[in-house]
C-alpha positions as CSV (number, residue, x, y, z in Angstrom):
1,X,-160.0,-93.3,31.6
2,X,-160.9,-92.6,27.9
3,X,-159.9,-89.4,26.2
4,X,-162.4,-86.6,26.6
5,X,-164.8,-86.2,23.6
6,X,-165.8,-82.5,23.4
7,X,-168.9,-81.7,21.5
8,X,-169.4,-78.1,20.3
9,X,-173.1,-77.2,20.0
10,X,-172.4,-74.2,17.8
11,X,-175.8,-72.7,17.1
12,X,-179.0,-74.5,18.2
13,X,-182.5,-73.5,17.1
14,X,-183.4,-70.8,19.5
15,X,-180.4,-68.4,20.2
16,X,-180.5,-65.4,17.9
17,X,-178.0,-62.7,17.1
18,X,-179.9,-60.3,19.2
19,X,-178.8,-62.4,22.2
20,X,-175.3,-63.3,20.9
21,X,-173.8,-61.7,17.8
22,X,-171.5,-64.8,17.4
23,X,-174.2,-67.3,16.7
24,X,-173.8,-68.7,13.1
25,X,-176.8,-68.9,10.7
26,X,-175.6,-69.8,7.2
27,X,-174.0,-73.1,6.2
28,X,-170.6,-71.3,5.7
29,X,-170.9,-69.6,9.0
30,X,-171.8,-72.8,10.8
31,X,-168.9,-74.6,9.0
32,X,-166.4,-72.0,10.1
33,X,-167.7,-72.2,13.6
34,X,-167.3,-75.9,13.4
35,X,-163.7,-75.6,12.1
36,X,-162.8,-73.2,14.8
37,X,-164.3,-75.4,17.5
38,X,-162.4,-78.4,16.1
39,X,-159.1,-76.4,16.2
40,X,-159.9,-75.7,19.9
41,X,-160.3,-79.3,20.7
42,X,-163.8,-80.5,19.7
43,X,-164.2,-83.9,18.1
44,X,-167.9,-83.5,17.4
45,X,-170.0,-80.5,16.3
46,X,-173.7,-80.6,16.9
47,X,-175.5,-78.5,14.3
48,X,-179.0,-77.1,13.6
49,X,-179.9,-75.8,10.2
50,X,-181.1,-72.2,10.0
51,X,-182.5,-70.0,7.3
52,X,-180.8,-66.8,6.2
53,X,-182.8,-64.8,8.8
54,X,-181.8,-67.2,11.6
55,X,-185.1,-69.0,12.0
56,X,-184.8,-72.8,12.4
57,X,-185.4,-75.3,9.6
58,X,-185.1,-79.0,9.2
59,X,-184.7,-78.7,5.4
60,X,-182.3,-81.6,4.5
61,X,-180.9,-79.6,1.6
62,X,-179.6,-77.0,4.1
63,X,-178.2,-79.7,6.2
64,X,-176.4,-81.2,3.2
65,X,-174.8,-77.8,2.5
66,X,-173.7,-77.6,6.2
67,X,-172.2,-81.1,6.1
68,X,-170.3,-80.4,2.9
69,X,-169.1,-77.1,4.0
70,X,-167.8,-78.6,7.3
71,X,-166.1,-81.4,5.5
72,X,-164.3,-78.9,3.2
73,X,-162.7,-77.3,6.3
74,X,-162.0,-80.1,8.7
75,X,-162.6,-83.8,9.6
76,X,-164.7,-83.2,12.7
77,X,-167.8,-85.5,13.3
78,X,-171.0,-83.7,12.2
79,X,-173.9,-84.6,14.5
80,X,-177.2,-83.3,13.1
81,X,-180.2,-82.5,15.2
82,X,-183.4,-84.4,14.8
83,X,-184.9,-82.4,17.6
84,X,-185.3,-79.3,15.4
85,X,-187.3,-76.7,17.3
86,X,-190.3,-76.9,19.6
87,X,-193.4,-77.2,17.5
88,X,-191.9,-78.9,14.5
89,X,-193.6,-82.1,13.3
90,X,-191.8,-85.5,13.7
91,X,-191.9,-85.9,9.9
92,X,-190.0,-82.7,9.2
93,X,-187.6,-83.3,12.0
94,X,-186.6,-86.7,10.8
95,X,-185.9,-85.8,7.1
96,X,-182.3,-85.1,7.8
97,X,-181.7,-88.8,8.6
98,X,-181.9,-89.6,4.9
99,X,-178.6,-87.8,4.4
100,X,-176.9,-90.6,6.4
101,X,-174.8,-88.4,8.6
102,X,-172.2,-90.0,10.9
103,X,-174.3,-89.1,13.9
104,X,-177.7,-87.7,14.9
105,X,-179.5,-86.9,18.1
106,X,-182.3,-89.2,19.2
107,X,-184.7,-87.7,21.8
108,X,-186.5,-90.6,23.5
109,X,-189.1,-88.7,25.6
110,X,-191.2,-85.6,25.9
111,X,-190.3,-82.8,28.3
112,X,-191.5,-79.4,29.3
113,X,-189.0,-77.0,27.7
114,X,-189.2,-73.6,29.2
115,X,-192.6,-72.2,28.2
116,X,-193.0,-74.9,25.5
117,X,-193.3,-78.7,25.3
118,X,-190.8,-80.8,23.4
119,X,-193.0,-83.6,22.2
120,X,-191.6,-87.0,21.4
121,X,-194.4,-89.6,21.0
122,X,-193.2,-93.2,21.6
123,X,-194.3,-94.2,18.1
124,X,-192.3,-91.3,16.5
125,X,-189.3,-92.2,18.6
126,X,-189.4,-95.7,17.4
127,X,-189.6,-94.5,13.8
128,X,-186.6,-92.2,14.3
129,X,-184.6,-95.1,15.8
130,X,-185.6,-97.5,13.0
131,X,-184.6,-95.0,10.3
132,X,-181.2,-94.3,11.9
133,X,-180.6,-98.1,11.8
134,X,-181.6,-98.2,8.1
135,X,-179.2,-95.4,7.2
136,X,-176.4,-96.4,9.4
137,X,-176.5,-93.3,11.6
138,X,-175.1,-93.6,15.1
139,X,-177.6,-92.1,17.6
140,X,-176.8,-89.9,20.5
141,X,-179.6,-90.5,22.9
142,X,-180.9,-87.2,24.4
143,X,-181.9,-87.5,28.0
144,X,-183.7,-84.6,29.8
145,X,-185.0,-86.8,32.7
146,X,-183.4,-89.9,34.1
147,X,-186.4,-92.0,33.2
148,X,-185.6,-91.5,29.6
149,X,-182.7,-94.0,30.0
150,X,-185.3,-96.7,30.7
151,X,-187.1,-95.6,27.5
152,X,-183.9,-96.2,25.5
153,X,-183.5,-99.6,27.1
154,X,-187.0,-100.5,25.9
155,X,-186.1,-99.5,22.4
156,X,-183.1,-101.8,22.6
157,X,-185.4,-104.7,23.7
158,X,-187.5,-104.0,20.7
159,X,-184.5,-104.2,18.4
160,X,-184.5,-100.5,17.5
161,X,-181.3,-99.6,19.3
162,X,-178.0,-101.3,19.9
163,X,-176.5,-101.3,23.4
164,X,-174.1,-100.2,24.6
165,X,-175.0,-96.8,23.2
166,X,-174.0,-93.2,23.7
167,X,-176.2,-90.9,25.8
168,X,-176.3,-87.1,26.2
169,X,-177.5,-85.9,29.6
170,X,-179.0,-82.4,29.2
171,X,-179.2,-80.6,32.5
172,X,-180.5,-77.2,33.4
173,X,-183.5,-76.9,31.0
174,X,-186.4,-75.5,32.9
175,X,-188.7,-78.5,33.1
176,X,-185.9,-81.1,33.0
177,X,-183.1,-82.3,35.2
178,X,-181.5,-79.5,37.2
179,X,-177.9,-78.7,36.4
180,X,-176.5,-80.3,39.6
181,X,-174.0,-83.1,40.3
182,X,-176.5,-85.3,42.2
183,X,-178.8,-85.3,39.1
184,X,-176.0,-86.1,36.7
185,X,-174.6,-88.9,39.0
186,X,-178.1,-90.4,39.2
187,X,-178.5,-90.4,35.5
188,X,-175.1,-92.0,35.0
189,X,-176.0,-94.7,37.5
190,X,-179.1,-95.6,35.5
191,X,-177.0,-96.5,32.4
192,X,-176.7,-100.0,31.1
193,X,-173.2,-101.5,31.3
194,X,-170.7,-100.2,28.8
195,X,-172.5,-97.1,27.7
196,X,-170.8,-93.8,27.2
197,X,-172.2,-90.4,28.1
198,X,-171.9,-86.7,27.6
199,X,-173.0,-84.0,30.0
200,X,-174.6,-80.9,28.4
201,X,-175.2,-78.2,31.0
202,X,-177.5,-75.3,30.0
203,X,-176.8,-71.7,30.9
204,X,-174.8,-71.3,34.1
205,X,-174.7,-75.1,34.5
206,X,-172.5,-75.6,31.4
207,X,-169.1,-75.2,33.0
208,X,-169.8,-77.1,36.2
209,X,-171.3,-80.0,34.3
210,X,-168.4,-80.1,31.9
211,X,-165.9,-80.3,34.8
212,X,-168.0,-83.0,36.5
213,X,-167.9,-85.0,33.2
214,X,-164.1,-84.7,33.0
215,X,-163.7,-86.0,36.5
216,X,-166.3,-88.7,36.3
217,X,-165.0,-90.2,33.1
218,X,-167.8,-88.9,30.8
219,X,-167.6,-86.5,28.0
220,X,-168.6,-82.8,27.6
221,X,-170.8,-80.6,25.4
222,X,-170.4,-76.9,25.3
223,X,-171.3,-74.1,22.9
224,X,-173.5,-71.2,22.1
225,X,-176.6,-73.4,21.7
226,X,-176.6,-74.1,25.5
227,X,-174.9,-71.1,26.9
228,X,-173.9,-67.7,25.4
229,X,-171.7,-66.5,28.3
230,X,-168.1,-67.1,29.0
231,X,-168.5,-65.7,32.5
232,X,-171.1,-63.6,34.2
233,X,-171.7,-60.4,32.3
234,X,-169.4,-61.3,29.4
235,X,-170.6,-63.0,26.2
236,X,-168.6,-65.8,24.8
237,X,-166.7,-64.7,21.6
238,X,-167.5,-68.1,20.0
239,X,-168.2,-71.7,20.7
240,X,-164.5,-72.3,20.1
241,X,-163.7,-70.1,23.1
242,X,-165.9,-72.3,25.3
243,X,-164.4,-75.5,23.9
244,X,-160.8,-74.2,24.5
245,X,-161.5,-73.6,28.1
246,X,-162.8,-77.2,28.7
247,X,-159.9,-78.7,26.8
248,X,-157.5,-76.7,28.9
249,X,-159.2,-77.7,32.1
250,X,-159.2,-81.3,31.0
251,X,-155.4,-81.2,30.5
252,X,-155.0,-79.6,33.9
253,X,-156.9,-82.5,35.4
254,X,-154.8,-85.0,33.5
255,X,-157.2,-86.0,30.7
256,X,-156.3,-85.5,27.1
257,X,-159.0,-84.6,24.5
258,X,-160.0,-87.0,21.7
259,X,-159.4,-86.5,18.1
260,X,-162.4,-87.1,15.7
261,X,-161.0,-90.5,14.8
262,X,-160.5,-91.5,18.4
263,X,-164.1,-90.4,19.1
264,X,-165.2,-92.5,16.1
265,X,-163.5,-95.5,17.6
266,X,-165.0,-94.9,21.1
267,X,-168.5,-94.4,19.8
268,X,-168.5,-97.1,17.0
269,X,-168.9,-94.6,14.1
270,X,-167.9,-95.8,10.7
271,X,-166.2,-93.0,8.7
272,X,-168.2,-91.7,5.8
273,X,-166.7,-91.5,2.3
């Protein structure tokens, strides 16, 4: 079984400090959260750009500052979001690809997202995928429903995606796959041969889905974007605290965590200068 790649989703676009005082906003705060998560065992950090007041932005200049600030602190893989926030246009969401980050998310379908709708028109998805190819960005394919795996396979048939690829199964979003083992197993069973995958459980599903991923041979995403609690009634002190728990559980279950370079090798990522 491959070493476990832990992704730390350190801030997201929706969680505010009124909900969790630990959520980072500024590039320096995000970079420090990334470095702490890396020290706890994360090989990848998934980041969203924020303005000073915490509102989400897809300004590529802000992302550039985040990437540089993280690189100054540690060698973790920076995975940028092209999902942005619900209501953002495809054009503003995709601008960050021009920075040629090592990795970026690629959402391949639309989904009801709580009280909103996360819209991903097929033509926009194709353009996102094409631009990632042009800039040498490795995509992480975001899957909120199992049928989105088939959408990714169609992209591959059209030459817009290389298989095998890496998938992120997001479970527990109201409107998407429930955070249950049977739904995760079904999504995994839909994958083309040779693909790798991560489980990202939202809210109370985060820890159970991470443990399932450890046992099933997948990888795990945790962090304040998806879940602000360490246990019922107690806020997590940081994304690093959530990472450390999963790393410890993985070791207890006989699975070591991957370093960033080991993750690069597993996911086919070429190191950036």
